[in-house]
N, C-alpha and C positions, 0 to 999 in steps of 0.2 A: 398406080403411080409409084415410081421408084424413087428412092432417096440415095443420093450419092454421099459417100463418106470420104472426105478429103484425107489424104495420107498424113497431112500435117496437123490433124485435129488431135488435141491432147486427150489422153484417156486417164482413167482413174488408176491404172496399173503402172503409171510412170515410175521409173526408178527413183528412189529417194536416197540421196547420199547421206552417209553418216554425219557429215558436217552440218547438213540441214537439221537432222534430228538433234544434234548437240545444241544448235542455235535455238531450237524450239523447246528446250528443256525448261521446265517450270522453275522460275527463280526461287520459289518457296522450297522446292526440293533441294536445290543447291544450298540454300541457307540451312535447312535441316541437316544436310550432310556435314556442313561445316561445324554446326553446333555439336553434332555427334562426335566428330573427331576431337573437338576441344574437350568434351566431357571424358572421352576415352583417355586422352592424354592426361587430363587432370586426375583420373582415378589411378593411372599407371605411374604417375610421377612419384608418389611416396615409395613405391617399390623400387623404382630406379634410384631414388635418393638413398634408400637403405643399402642397396648394393654398392653404390659409390662410397658411402660412409664406411662400409666394412673394409675398404682398402685404404683408409686414412689412418694417420696417427691420432691419438687422443687429443693432442693439442690442436690439430686441424679440424677435428670433428666438433669441437666445442667453441669454435670461433663465432663471433657475431659482429658483422654479417658473415654468412657462410663462406667457406673457402671452396672455390670452384676449380682452381688450379693447384694441384698437389702432386707429390711423388707417391705413386701406388706402392703399397707394402702388404705383405702377407703376415705381418707380425701379429695382427689381431686374431687371425685364424689359429696361429700357433698358440697364442695365449688361451684361446677358448678350449683347445684340445688339452692343454696343460691343466686347465681348470676342471677337467673330468667330464667332458661332454659325451664321451663314449657310452657310459652306463645309462644315462637318461635317454640317449638316442636309441640304444638297443631295447630299453624297456618300452619306449613308445612304439617302436616297430613291432615288438612282440605283442603288446596289448592290442594294437590296431589290427594287425594281420589276423590274429587268432579270433578276436571278437567279430571281425567282418566275415570270416569263414563260418563261424557259428551262426551269425545272423542269416547268411544265405542258406545254410543247411536247414535251419528252422523256418525261415520265411518263405522259401519257395514252395514247400508242401502246403503251408498254411494259405498262401495266396492262391494256389491251385485249387484247394478245397473250397475257398470262398468265392471262386469265379467260375471255372469250368465244371466243377463238381460241387455245387453249393450244398451246404448242410442245413439242418434245421436251425432256425433263428440266426441266419447269417448276419443280419443287420445288428443283432445284439452282440455277436462276436466282434464285428467291426467296431462298434461303439466301445466295447471293452478295451480293444487294442488302443484306440485313440484316446480314451479317457485316462490312460496311464500317463499321458503327456500333459494332462491338465494340472497335475499337482506340482507346484514349484519344487525344485530340487532342494532348496534351502529348508523347506518344511519337512523333508524326509531325511535330512542328513543326520540328525541326532539319533533316531531309532536305528538307522543303518550303521552308524558308528558303534552303537551299543552292541548290535548283533554281530558285526564283524569283530569287535573286540572280544566278545564271549567266545567266538570261534577261533580266536588267536590267529587272525588273518590280517591284522593291521600291517602296513608296510609290506604287503605281498602283491606281486604283480597279477596273480590269478584273481584277486579281488577286483582289480580294475577290469580284467577281461570279462568277468561276470556282469559287472555294472555297465560296461560299455555295450555288451550284448543286449541287456535289458533296456538300455537307453535307446538303441537304434532299431530294435526289432519292430516296434509298432509302425514306425515310419516306413521301414522296408516292406512290411506286409501290405500297407496301403499303396505304396508305389508299384510293387510287383503285381498286385491285383489288377491295377489299371492296365498293365501290360498284358496280362493273361486275358482280359476282356476283349482285347483287340484280335485275339486268335479265334477264327471261326470254329465253332464246335463240331462242324462237319468233318474237320480233319481227324478228330479222335474217332468219329464213327467210321470213317473210311479206313483208318488204321485197324480198328477192331474187326471190320469185315475181312480185311486181309490176314487176320489171324494174329495180330500183334497184341501182346499183353498191355496192361495199363502202363507199367513201368517202361516197357519198350516204346510205347507211343509218346510218353512224356520225354524220354531221353532222346529219341531219334527224330521226333516231329516237333514237339512243343518248345523244348529248350533251345534248339538252334534258332527258332523264329524270334524268341524273346531275349536272345543273348545281348542285344544292345541295351534293353531295359535292365537286365541284370548287371551289366557293366556300369550303367549310370547309378543304379542303386548302391553297388559296391563302392563306387567312388565317393558318393555322399556319406556313406558310413565311415569310410576312411577319413574323410575331412572332419566329420564330427568327433570321431575318436581321437584323432591326432591333436586336435585343438582343445580338447576337453581339459578344463583346469580345476573346476570346483571339487569334483571327486578326488582328483589326484592330489590336490594340496591338503585335503582333509584326511585322506586314507593312507597317505604315504609319508615317509620321512627321508630315508637315505637309500635303502635297498631298491625300492620300487619307484623312485623318483622319475618323472617323465619330463619331456622337453619343455612344456609350458611352465612347470614348476622350476626347472633349471634356469629359465630365462629371468626369473625374478631375482636370482642371485646377483645380477649385475646392478641392482638398485641398492645403494648403501646410504649411510648418513652423510657421506661426503658428496652425494649426487649420483648421477647416472654416468656409467662408462659407455658413452654413445657408440664408439667404434667397436668395442668388444660386443656390445649388445647387438649391433647391426650384423656383425660377423656370425654370431650365434643364431640370429634370426634367419640369415641367409641359409645356413646349414639346416635349420629347422624347416624351412619352406621347401627345400630341394626334394625330399621324398614325395610330397604331395604333387609338386610340379611334374616330377618324373612319372608318377602314376597317371596323371591327367594326360601327359604326352603319349604314354603307351596306349591308353584307352581312347584316344581322340578319334579313331576311325569309327568307333561305335557310340561315342559319347553323345554327339549331336543328335543322331537318330534316336538314341535311347531316351534323351531328355524330352523329346517331342512324341515318343511312340504312343503313350497313353493320354495325350493331351485332350483328345476329343471326348473320351469317356469320362 
């Protein structure tokens, strides 16, 4: 017994138009998307307001209600440079860049040894690294201040370099260890069979694979060092003053200089934004590279 199939019989492989898919979209997903956009705009609005205030006169920045229509000016940026922002900016750049390089030079071998080449009592070493972050900084500032003073290194930029390196190293080791754990150990075995030394294997095989993770770790260290305030305000005075300490100079007994403070804040945020923009190709992959482990 045969069964005839009519040509006009609808099949499950019928073409679905994009308009139909759009109509079938779950209203809950659309509502979630709208809420996400609202939250994103809410988080970004203070940054936008800071940038707009930087181009206002002080009289326009202090009005209540706020002034939305104004004549843009660069006077606040000129005043900030006249106030001596160059020295704190260079100090922050030097302390951040040098400490981040030191963190990577020390953290990459340590993370490699604790992942692909584990040593004895690896868990104890990892706990030691993370335990250094359990002590509040305020509890250690007095002995650190005494030690630094005895070494005659107060108001010295190298003091901040050493402190920032010690501050970021435990986090960097833990982050990069998770990235190293994503690399199959068979790659090192294959490289050793081909006659490559350990250093060659790490340089030519392992490091290119985890470069996104290294970029993400470096950016986090840059952000932590650039924004650090407590060590800088207690260990420096004039010569080694950094950007966070410099920004407090716009608070006086007469009130806040909102326009100048906003202009200085814009200049202070630019280096971190530029670093994130340069590393954006590797940053997203690096932040999720060791998520499973």
